[in-house]
Structure formats: C-alpha cells, structure tokens
N, C-alpha and C positions, 0 to 999 in steps of 0.2 A: 823730850820730858821722858826718862825712862818708865816702863809700865808697872804702875803701880802692883804690887804683889797681893792677892788676894788672899785673905785667911780670916782668922778666927780667931787671932789673937798668939800671943807665944806659946808653944805645944802643942798649937791646933793643927787640923787638918787642911792643906789646902785645896778650894774647891777644883782645881784640875785635878789632882789626885783622886780627889773623888769620882770625877767623870771619867778618870783613866780606868780607875775600879769597877764603877757601874759599867763601863764599853766590854771590859774582860769579862765581868758576869753575863751581858747578855748574850758574848759571844759562845761561852761555857753551855749556856741553857740552851740556844738553839743547836749546837752542834750534838746534844744530849736529845732534845727533842725530835733532830733528825733520825738520830740511831735508833729512837723506837721508833718511829714513823717504818724505817726500814724494816726493824726485827717485825714489827706488827704486820707489812706486806708480805714481809717470807712468809710468817704463820697464815696469813690467810691464802696467798697463793698454793702453798701447802697444802692446806685443809682443802682449797678446789681442785687442786690434783687429784688427794683421794677420793675426793665425790666424784671428779669424773672417771677416773678407773672403777668404781662400781659402776656408774651408770654403763660403761662398755660393757662390764661384765654379765650386768643384769640384762642388755641389746646381746650379746653374744649365747646366754642359756635361751632366750627366747627364741632367736634364728635357728640354734639348734632344735629346739620342742616344733620347729615346724620344718623341720627337713631340709633347712637352707644353709647349708654348710658355709660356702663362699661368703654369706653375708656375717657368716659367725666369723670366719676368719681375718675380716678387717676390721672387724672390733676387736678382738683379741689382741692382734699385731698393734693396733694404736695402744692398749693398754699394756702391752709388754713393752712398749718403749718410753713408759713414763715408770713401769713397776718390774724389771727384767726378773726381777729372783719371786715375783709370784709364782707360787707353783701351780696352783689351780686354771691359771692361766695357761700354763704351758699343755697341763694335760689338758685343759678343752680345747687348744689348739691341735694338739696332736689327735684328738678325736674327728675334730671336724676334716684335718688333713684325711685323714684316714676314708672318711666318709665320702670326700672329694676324688678318690684314687690317688691320692698321692704318699703312697705308702713311706715312699723313702724319708719326705720330710718327716711324715706322723713318728716314724720310728725316732728321728732325731729330738723330737718336742716331747715324746713320753719317756724317753732317756731322761732329758734334762728333768721331768717332773719328777722321775725316780729320786734323783738326785738330790733335789731339794725338796725330797721329803716328803711328796706327797704320799698319801697310801697306794699301798702294793695293791690291797682287794681291789682298788681302783684302777688302777694303771698298767696292771703287768696283764690281765686279758687283753685289752684294745692292742699293747706293746706285741704280745705275742699274733696276735691276727696279722698286724702291719710285718712283720718280719716273715710269716710265712706269705703275704702279697708281695714281699721283695725277692721269695723264692729263697731265704735265708733260714731252711729248715735245719739246716746241721747247727748254725749258732743257736736257735731257739733250742734243741733238747741238748744242747751241750751247756749253756747259761742255765735252762728252768726246769729241766726234766725231774728234778729233784725238789722243786721248791714246793711247800707246801702252803696253804692261804686257808684263812681263819674261816672267811664267808665260805658256805656251802656251795653258792653260786657262783661266785668268782673260781674257786675251785674246780668245778666241774667245767667251765668254760675254759679255763689256762690246759689243765688234762686233755681235754676235746681237741686242744690247739696241737698239744705235744702228738696225742696220738696220731692227728693228721700229719704232724711234721714226720713221725716214723714210718707212716706209710707212703709218705715219699720218697724216704728215702729206701725205701724196700723192704724195710724190718717189720714184715706184721705181726712177728711174734710181740715186740716189745709195742706195737699198736695195739692191740688187743689189751695187752695189760693196762695200757695205760688209759683206756678205751673204759674199761672195768673199774678202773678208780675213779672217773669220770661219774661213772653211773651210782658208785656207791655213795657219792657227795648227793649227787640227785637222779635219782631213779629216773625219771620220765624227762628229760634234761634234751632237746629236740637237736641239739648241734651234735651229741654223740649218738643220736638216731641216726643223724643223715651220713655221720662217718663209719658207722657199724652197718649200714647200708653199703657203702662203697667196698668196706673190708668182705663183706658178703658176695657182690658182684666180682671182687678181685681172684676170688674162690669159686667162680662161676656158679654161684647161686643164685640167679638172676632172678627168680621169683620170690624167692626170700626177701632181696633186696627193694624189689618194689613194695611186698606187703611192709618192709620198714617204713620206706617212705607215707606207704597211705597211713600207716599209724601217727608216723608224725604231722601229718597233714589234716588228721583230727583235732590234734590240738593245737596247732597254729595255721590254720586252713590260707591265713593271708600272707603266707611268708613266702618271698619271691624264688628263695635259695632252695625252700622244698617243690617247688616245682619247676626250678631248673634240673634238680637233682632227679624227679621223673622223666623229665623229657628227657634227659640225656642217656637215662635207662631205657626207654622206650624206643628212641630211634636209634641207639647202638645195640645193645645185645636184643631186643627183644623186635627189632627190625618193625615197628610199627609207627613208618615217619606220619601219617597222619594224624594222628594219637598223642606223637611227640611234637608238631606241629600246634597243637590248641596247648596244649602243657606250656612251651614256649611263649604263647600269645596271653596265656595266663598269666605269666611272671611277668609276663611286658604291660598288662595292665595294672598290677599292683608295684611294678617298678619301671617305670617308662626307660630310664637310665641304664637298664641293667645289661652291663655289655654282652654277657655270655650269652641271652637268653635271642638279643639279636642275632650273634651272629652264628646260633644254632638254626633259628629261624632260617635265615640266609641259606644255610647251609642247605637245608631240605628243599626250598623252594630251587634252589640252582640245583641239584640233583632230579628234580623233576621237571626242570627246563622251563620254568614257570618265569618266564625274564620280567613280565607285567609285574607282577606281584612282588617278583624280589626288588625291582627296583622302588616299588611301592615303600617296601620294608628298608631297602636301604635308606629313600629320605627321612622315613620315621627316625631310623635311628642317627640321620646326621643332624634331625631337631632336637632330638633329645640329650646327643652328645656333640655339639659343635665342635669341639676342642679333642675330641680324641683321635689319636693319630691312625686308628682302624676306618677313620670317615674323613679322613683331609686328603 
C-alpha cells in the first residue's frame, strides 16, 4: 500500500515540507550562533591581548625604576611580540639595552622608536649616548649636530653628547661650541660640566679640570660617572694613585657594575704589585659582571 500523503488539504503545506524548512532554519541559526560566538571569542582574545601588553609594560617600567634592565628587557620583548609597532616599548627596550651595555642593540631599538614617532625629546638623548658607546661619533655629529629640541633638559643632554663626539674626533673648537650651547640650555648641567673638565684636561689645565669635577660632585655626589672622571684625572694627570684608587672604589660603591672603575682600580693595584688585593678586585668584578668579556 502506498504511503498516505500527509497534508492539510488541497493547496496546503505538507508536514514533510514543514519539517524540511524547520531543519534548514535550525541549521541557519546554528551557523549564525557559531559565527557570533567566534566573533565574541576573537574580541575577548583581542581584549585579553591588550590587557596582557599593558601588564607587561607596567612590569617593565617597574623593573627599569628599580635599575633591573635585564628583567625589563624580557617583559618588553614579550610585549613587542604582540604589538611590534608599539613605540613606547621600542623606546624603553632601547633604554634597557643601553643600561645593560648592549649599545648596538639599543641603537636599533631607539631608531625604531623614532620611526614610530616616539617623541624626539625623549628618544634622541639616549640614542646619542648609544651612538657614542658604539664609537659612532662621526655618525652622531653628521646626523644630529644641528638638531634643536624643545625641551631644555633634552637639548642640553643632546648638545653635550655632540660635544663629546667632536672631542673624540679631535675637533676641540666645535666641541667647545656645542658645550656652550648645552650650558645655554641648562647652566648647571652636570654632563656638560664633565665634558668641560675633559676639555680643560686636554688643554693641560688639570687643576681647573679637577675643580670642575668637584663642582659637579657638589651637585650630584652620588653620580658614579663623576667619581670615575675624578679618579681618572687623579690617576693620570695628577699622579696620585692612592686618591685615585679611593675615587674608583667610591664609584663602585655607587655602581658595582661600573666597568671602567673596576679596570681603573685593577690597573693601579697591578702597578703597585699588590697582587692579593688585585685578585680580590677581579673577583668582585666577575661577580658584578659575570658576562663581561673582560672577566671571562
């Protein structure tokens, strides 16, 4: 017997047709619901990613404030894996690398920050220091000698680096001009005072150079770089190794990882044939700088 055709009469819609339509509607709503859930999931993941980057940036800033650049580098690299175009992360990574004595990598990151429109007032001063640290004095003066910054502090720092570069290139006249520009921006800038002391020493005015360093020490008695320069002047021009050694040690109390102070102290101890103390000094250097090529 043939199956009875189910319906509602002539012109009506069969039950089978209704079931088929219902099934198609069910598939449609299921697909739509799936798309909505996928979109919602993507939005949540995107939001979570942004939250994670913010957390990493906050952590990196905290590490930098505590003078822990290596820990900051880890956080910043993680943030940049998620947002490679984040200008502030590039800038902070450049600073952290510079503070970790990786000046070449710092130059790369700071240039990327500049290209991503990070403010020049913040980015150029550390970039200039990084270029000096890589021995790129000529590149520094060719690129930025005529650059003017709106912030007096940033301008003084940049002009001081320019003066240092000219001094290393043997152009004392231009070094003095750049230094005058730095003092115009900030009259008591310690960095400029240190370069002024180096210029005086280059002109064999060693007593005046020491006076300039002592003036800087009155303003920043806890600056290891100032103590380093004082020790260098005492050890070299003034030939007072005992006072120089104490100055190097003072710098190291402020910055145990200050390479130049370790090397200066070691040179004096070896010249005095104090091998026992020199060994102790070398062990302290290895402990503070385990990955430095001079301690390997």
